[in-house]
Structure formats: C-alpha cells, structure tokens
C-alpha positions as CSV (number, residue, x, y, z in Angstrom):
1,M,-0.3,-9.7,2.3
2,A,0.1,-13.3,1.1
3,R,3.5,-14.4,-0.1
4,G,3.6,-15.5,-3.7
5,K,4.9,-18.9,-4.8
6,K,6.5,-20.1,-8.0
7,P,4.0,-21.6,-10.5
8,T,3.8,-25.3,-11.4
9,R,4.1,-26.4,-15.1
10,R,0.3,-26.5,-15.6
11,Q,0.0,-23.1,-14.0
12,K,2.7,-21.7,-16.3
13,I,0.7,-22.9,-19.3
14,A,-2.4,-21.2,-18.0
15,M,-0.5,-18.0,-17.3
16,Q,1.0,-17.9,-20.8
17,A,-2.5,-18.5,-22.3
18,A,-3.8,-15.5,-20.3
19,G,-0.9,-13.3,-21.5
20,C,0.8,-13.0,-18.1
21,S,4.6,-12.8,-17.9
22,L,6.1,-15.6,-15.9
23,E,8.9,-13.4,-14.6
24,V,6.7,-10.9,-12.8
25,W,3.6,-12.9,-11.7
26,L,3.5,-15.3,-8.8
27,I,0.8,-17.6,-7.6
28,R,-1.1,-16.3,-4.6
29,K,-3.7,-19.1,-4.4
30,A,-5.3,-21.6,-6.7
31,P,-8.8,-22.6,-5.6
32,G,-10.7,-24.9,-7.9
33,N,-10.7,-23.8,-11.6
34,E,-9.1,-20.3,-11.2
35,I,-5.7,-19.0,-10.3
36,H,-5.1,-15.9,-8.2
37,L,-1.9,-14.2,-9.3
38,I,0.1,-11.4,-7.5
39,H,2.5,-9.1,-9.2
40,R,6.1,-9.4,-7.9
41,Y,6.7,-5.7,-7.7
42,T,3.4,-3.8,-7.5
43,S,1.3,-6.4,-5.5
44,L,-1.5,-6.1,-8.0
45,V,-3.9,-9.1,-7.9
46,K,-5.2,-10.8,-11.0
47,V,-7.6,-13.8,-11.4
48,I,-7.3,-16.0,-14.4
49,P,-9.0,-19.3,-15.4
50,A,-7.0,-22.5,-14.7
C-alpha cells in the first residue's frame, strides 16, 4: 500500500471543495488534473478533481 503524504496548499483547497476532511485524508498521488486520496485509518481510496 502506498504511504500517504501531507497535502499542499492547493490540494487542501481542492479537498475542502470536495468535502473531504483535512485531518483524515492524505495524498496518495496527484497525476494531472485529479488527486487520489487515501483515508488515514481505513485505507479507503477516493479520487477528486484537482
């Protein structure tokens, strides 16, 4: 499983717009115009637009 990283400022804005909590979602990868998030506790993966 990929290790999550802390989001950048621009990624935080996109996460808030998508309704994701900044405390429990980490960045898995950010290819192109989407962001792949991973939940800190359950390892659930979510894809949001960047």
